[in-house]
N, C-alpha and C positions, 0 to 999 in steps of 0.2 A: 480278449486279445487274440488276434489271428496269428497263428504260428507260421512263420515263413523263413526260408533260408536263401540267401543270395549265393549261388554257386558259380564260381568262375570256371569256365570250361577248360582252360588250358591245363591247369594242374590236374583237373579231374581226368582229362583224357591222357595226360602224360603218365598217370599212374594206372591207367586202364581200369578205372573205377566204374565208368559208364559201360553198360552192356551194348556196345555198338553193333549195328547190323552188318552182315556179311553179304557180298554181292551174290545174286542168284538165288537167294532164299525164297521159299514159298511164302505167300501172303499170310497163311495161318501161322506159320512160324514167326513171321515178322510181327504179327499182332501179339503173339505170346511173349516175344522178346521185349516188345514195347511195354507190355503190362508188367513184365518182370523188372524192367528198368524203372518204371514209375514206382513200383513197390520198393525197389532198392533206394530210390531217392527219398521216399517217404521215411524209410528206416533211418536215414541220416538225421532226422529230427530228434532222435533219441540221443542223449548226451554220451552214452557209452559208444555208440557207433560213430558219432561225430568226432569224439576224441581219438578213436582208433584210426579212422579213415583220413581225417584231415590233419590230425596232430601227431599221429604215430605213437599214441599213448594208450596203453591197455589199462583201464581202470579195474580195480579189484571189486569183488562183489559187494563188500561192505561200503566201498566208496560210491558205487553206482546207486545203491539203495538210498543213501542220503541225498545224492545229487538229484535223482529223479523227483524226490519229494519236494525239494527246494524249487526246482524248475516248475513243477506243477503249481505250486503256490504263486509263483511269479506270473506264469502265463494266465492262470485263472483269476488272478488278482484276489487271492484268498486272504492275504495279509497275515499269514501264520507266523508264529515265532518258533524257530527250531533250535535245538541244542545238539551240537555234534561234538561228542567227546571221544577223541581217539587217543590211543597211547602215543607217547613221544616217539617220533621218527617212524610213524606207521603210514605216512602218506597224506596227512591232513593238509599240508601246505601245497602239495602238488595238486590235490583235488580242488583246492580253492582256485588256483590259477586256471585249471581246465574249466571250471564252472564260470569263472569270469570271462574267459575267451568265448565260451559258448553263448553266454547271455549277451555279450556285446555283438556277436555275429547275428544272433537271433533277432535282436531288437535294433539292429543298426538302421533299418529303414523307418521304423516306427518311433524311435527315440526312447531314451531311458536315462535316468539319473540315479547312479549307484554310488554309495559311500562305504568305504572300508576303514575301520579304525583298529589301531594296534596300541598296546600299552605305552610304547615309546616310539618316537619318530626315527631315532637312530639307536640301535640298528634295525628294529623290527619292521617299521614301515618301509625303510629303504630295502630291506631284504625282500619284502612282499612285492615291491615294485619291480625289483630285478627278476623275480620269478615270473611275474606277469609279462614283462618284456620278452623273456625267453620263450614263453608259451605263445605269445602273439607272433613272434618271428617264425616259430616252428610250425605254425598252423597255415595250411595252404590258403585258407580264405582270408586271413588277416595279414599274411606276410607282406611287409612293406606298405601296408594300407592303413596302419594306425598312426596316430599322432600323439605327441606328448607336449604339454605346456605347463608353465608355472612350476615345474619341478615335481608336481604330485598329481597332475591331471592327465587322464588318458581318454582318447576319443577314437572310435571307429564308426564312421559315418555319423549317425545322430545318437549314438550310444556313448555315454560318458561315465567314467569311473574315477572318483577322487579318493586319494589316500590321506588320512588325517591321523594325528597323534591323540591318544586319549590320556596322556600324562596329566597329572593334576593341574599344572599351570598352563596348559595349551589353550589357545584361543580359537575355538571351533564354532562359536555361536553363529548361526545364520546359514550353515550348510543344510541342504535339503536332499533327502533320499526318496525320490518318488517311486522307485522300483525295488531297490534292495538296500538294506542296511546290514552290514556285516561287521561283527566284532571278533577279531582274532585274539587268542589268549585271553578270553573274557574273564578268566579267574584272576587275572592281574589288573583288571580295570576297576577302579573304585566305584562302588554302588552310587555314591552321591554324584560323581561325575556323569554317570550314565543317566540317572534320573533327571538331573538339572539341564544338561547340555546335549546329550546324545539322543535320548528317547524322543524329544520333540522333532528331530529331523525327519521322522517317519510318521508323525502324528496326523498331519493333514492329508496324507496320501494313502495311509494304511498299507505302507510298503511291507514286504516280507522282511523279517528280521532273522538273522542267523547268529547264534552265539557259539563260536568255535573255541575249543580249548582242551585242556587236560584236567583231570580231577585235582582238587586240593581240599580245602576245608569246607565245612558246611556254611561258612559265613561269607563266601565270595559271591560276586555277581553271577557267575556261572552256576553255582549251586542254587541260588534263588530262582533263576530262570529255569533250571532243571525241574525244580519242584512245581513251578507254575505250568510248565509244559506237560508234566505228568498229569496234573489235574485236568488240563484241557483235553488230553488224550482220553481220560476216563469219561469225559462228558460226551464227546462226539465220535470217538473211535478212530480219529485221524492220527496217524503216527507222527510225532514231532521230535522224539528223542532217539538219537542214534549214538548209543553208548557202547563202545567196543573195547574189549580187553585184549591182552597179549595173546591169549589162546586162540581167539578168532583170527587174529593176524597170522599167527603161526600156521594155521591150516592152509592159508594161501601163500605164505612166504616162509618156508622152513628156515631160511637163513635168519629171519627176524627172531624166530624162536631160540636159535642158538645165541644170538646177541642178548636176548633177555635172560637166558640161563647164566650168561657171564655176569650180568648186572646183579642177579640174585645171589650168585656166589660171592660177589665182591661186597655187596651191601647187606644182604640178608632179605628174605621174603617179607619180613615184618617191618623193614625200614620204611619210614614215611615216603621217601622218594620212590621206592620200588612200588609200593602199594598204589600210590596216586599216579605216577608218571607212566607205569606200564600196565597196571591192572584196573585202572579207572575207579579206584576205591577212594571215597572221601576220608579224610583224616580228622580225627577228633582229638585235640590236645587238652581238652578240659579235664580229662582224667589223669593228667600228668604224663611226663615222658616215660617214666619207668614203672610200667605196669607189673603185675605179679609174674606174668609170663616172661617179661624181659629180665626181671630180677632172677628168675630161675635159670635163664641162659647164662648168667654171670657166675653161677656157682660151680666151682671146680671141685676136684677130688684130691687135691694135693695139700700138704700141711704148710703152715707158715714156717719159715726158717730164719735163723739169725746169721748164717754164714753162707757164702757162695759155695756152690758145688763145682769142683774143678771141671773145666771143659765146657761149662755153660756160659751163656752171655746174659748180661744184665744191663738195665737202664735205670737211671734215677730221674724221677719226675717231680719237680719242685714248684710249689705255689708259695711264693714269698709273702710274708706279712709286712705291714708297715702302716704308719699313721696316715700317709697320703696314698689313698687307693684310687687316685685318678689315673686316667689312661692318656698317653700322648699319642697322637695320630702320626702315622708315617715316619716313625723313627724317634730318636732321642732328642732332637733339637727343636721339634715343633712346639710352638707355643699354644696351639689349639688344644683345649682340654675337653675330653669326653668322659663323663662320669660313669663308672661301672654301676651295675644294678645293686651291688651289695657292698657299700662303703664301710670303712671302719673295721675291716677284718683284723684280728689281732693274733692269728695263728699262722705259723708256717707249716704247711702240709707236705709230706714227702711220701711218695709211693715208689717202692722198689719192685720192678717187674723182671721176671726171667723172660728172655726173648727166645721162644721156641720156634725153630726154623723148619719144622717137619712139614708144614703146609706150603712153604715157599716154592717147591717144585711142582705143586699141584697146578695143572693147566688153568683151572677156573679160579682158584683162590689166589695163589701167588703172593700171599702176605703171611707174616708171622702170627703166632698165637702169643698172647701176653699173659703170663701167670703172676699174679700178685704174691709176693713172698714176704713182704714186710712193709709196715707203715710207721711213720713218725709224725708226731704233732707237737710243736713247741709254741708256747705262748710267751710273749713279752721278752724275747731274747734280743740282745743287741746284735746289730748286723755283723759286727766283727766276730762275735761268737758264732753266728749262723754260718759265716764263711768258713770258719775252721771246722765246724761240724760237717758241713756239706762236702768240703774237700776230703775230710777223713772218710766219709761214707762212700764217696766216689772211688777212693783208693781201696777201701775195704771190700767193696763189691766188684772191683775191677770192671767198672762200668764202660760199656761201649759208647753210650750216649748219656748226657746229662742235660735234660730239657729244663730250662729255668725261666720263670716269670721275671722278665727284666723291665717291667713297667714301673714308672715312677722311681721310688726309692730302691727298688730291686736292681736298678741298673748297675749300681756300684758293686754289689755282691756278685752279680753275674760277670761283670768285667774282671774282677779279681780271679774268679774261677776260670774264666777263659784264658787269662794270662798263665795260670798254673797248669791247666789241663788241656789247653789247645782247642782244636776244632771239634772235639767230642762234646763241647759245651754248646748247646743250641739255645740262643736267647729268644724269648718271645715277648714282643712289645704288644700288649693287648690293645686292640681297637674293637669296636662293635663288629666289624666285618670278620676279624680274626676269631673272635669268640663264637660268632655264628658258624664259621667253618669248622671250628673245634667241636661244636655241638653236633653238627651233622656227621663229622668224621667219627666221633666217639660212638654215635648210634650205629654206624656201619661196623665198627669193631665189635660192639656188643651183639648186634643182630646176626652176625655171622658166627657167633659162639667163640670169638677169639679173645675175649676178655674173661679171664678165669680167676675168680677170687679163691683164696685158700679155704679149706674146711676148718671151721672153728673147733677148738678143743672140746667145747661143750656143745654138741649138736642140738637141734631143736627137739623138743619133747612134747608130751601131752599138755593140755591146758592145766591139768591139776598140778603138774610139776613146773609150770612156767615161771613162778617166782623164784624157785630154787635155781632153775636154769639161768635166769637173768642174773642172779647174784653171782653165779660162777663165771658167767661171761664177762660181767663188769669187773671181776677181780683179775681177769687175764688181760694184759695190756693189748695184745693184738686182737683178741676177740672184742674188747671194748671199742677199739678204733674201727673195726669192721662194722660193728653194730651202729656206731655213729655215722659211718659212711652210708649205710643203708637208710638211716633216718634222713640224712641230707638228700639222698636220691629221691625219696618219697615226698620230700617237701619242695622239690624243684617246681617252679612255675615256668611256663613256656608261652611265648607269643610269637607267631610267625606273621611277618608283615606282608602286605599286598605288594606285588611287584615281581619282576622276572628273577631277581636274585634270591628269592625265598629266604630273606634274612630272618634268622631266629634269635630272639632275645630270651635267654634262659638264666635263671638264678634262683637261689633261695631268697624270697622277699625279705627285705630288712625288717627286723623285729619279729621274725617267725619264732614262736616259742618251741623249745625242745621238750617233748614229753618227759624227758629225764631230768629236766631242770635247766634254766638258763635259756640262751637263744641259739638257734641253728644258723650256721653259715654254709658256704659251699666250697670251703678250702679243699677238702678231701676229694670232692667230685671234680673240681678243676684239675687237681693233680692227676687223677685217674684219666681224665679226658685227654691229657697230653699224649696218650698212646696213639691218638690220631696223627700226631706229628711224627711219631716213629713209623707210622704206616706209609709216610711219604718217601721213605728211603728205599733204596734197592738193597735187599738183604741177601741177594745171591752171593755165591762164593767170591765173585769178582767185585764185591762191594767196595766203593770208593766214597769216603765220607764227604758229602757235599750237601749243604743245606738246601732243602726244597720247601717252598712255602706251602701251607695247607691249601689243597685244591678245592675248587668249586665243585660240589657234588653233581651239578647239572651238566658240566662240560663233558664229562666222560660218557654221558648218555647220548651224545650225538653220534649215532651209529650210521647216519647217511641213508636211512631207509625212506 
């Protein structure tokens, strides 16, 4: 394929990009300047110079490396498959738009059919189209020269680019990508969708394929193509993988490094979102959510206590039991029922935490530390009795907040408590979305070392004394409940769905045997996870009690880089 660029002279001259001749110059000088001008024009064939001169965009070094490799495959019709894995907000989308404008300009006379897919049409495809339109208008070669039709089709001369949705139900059969097939956020596109409907778009033409995205688990489409690209690199030595982490971006954009530092302080370096979204590390959930290192982070050095310490603040976190463990969506009156992962729980779990505000003034953290000081677990209690007990505990601990599971039959108890205690009672109506956000939020609290469990009265000892230690721990009620809490943590299973929202399903599977006898549930874990709800409040001295819904952990990662 011959490489050519159609350059309009008006903007080129307007910006003094051509090295024009001056009157009265000598012929030797004239020839030299002419050669220099030709050399300069040839340099514009490089995407870095093209974007800087015509689009006023300075690509970063790690962006240029990936772009040049993709362009080379397109121009030489190599038909390679690339994996471009950039951290969140590090310029992936901007690079895509510049690459698209460049290829449309480059291939405008020769003709090209390019297809770009996103996991959803709205908002992802729409956002990608808006970015392309902005780049087309800002570029001197394509300004007011491009055309849009059918809502998702762009043309510059004979170069065409079509945007499609890769959502499971989308109808995209029949589209052809003769030049380039690009998949944005490929980690959120189902493998079956790609294999059956997307891959054939490039099969007859051997078009170049680019899988863009951020790291996630090893079971995603992006991870599979990453492994395949690595194997191809080993065979022929042609680089196909461009996997960049936060530190590489920091070297070129110091402000990005500060942004990542804030996210690490907020969520913890070991949090799955931080590891994958910023450091391009794949996540493996098969070993469980609570590894030994994470359990170690949860161990504090304070004792359990039965009474509040004057001047300190406390919160009550309540997971109510009931025969009906179904969840009602979108409030109390919905008739749509969504079953929890662990039905039939028969215990009410209560965690009392001290709210330590020493980290609130920290510029990076800005959140409290939560120290567990007492646990309660009641089985088979009537709800009238539970209400009286919870009201008494809230008064006894002078609680600032009482977070209560108000799903199903818990609604009545929560309503009575709210009537007596006012807005300090925070009702939680569980849906799968809320439980997912609770899981991510609890991991953020744990991974930043802000969930601190009390020291057991009988600490761990050698293997020889393990049985005696266990007997002592089981005899002490608080040690026994802590030990049960740890067994529940270790028994948790986790499944993260494909899609932009990174929905997490986590629970102790129904019927999981307890090594100490009976069955394990997740009551104590859900109760402890409610610290994520406390994290959504402003705990500065000017605190005003207003309910804030659990946040999406991805939204605050939008740093605008």
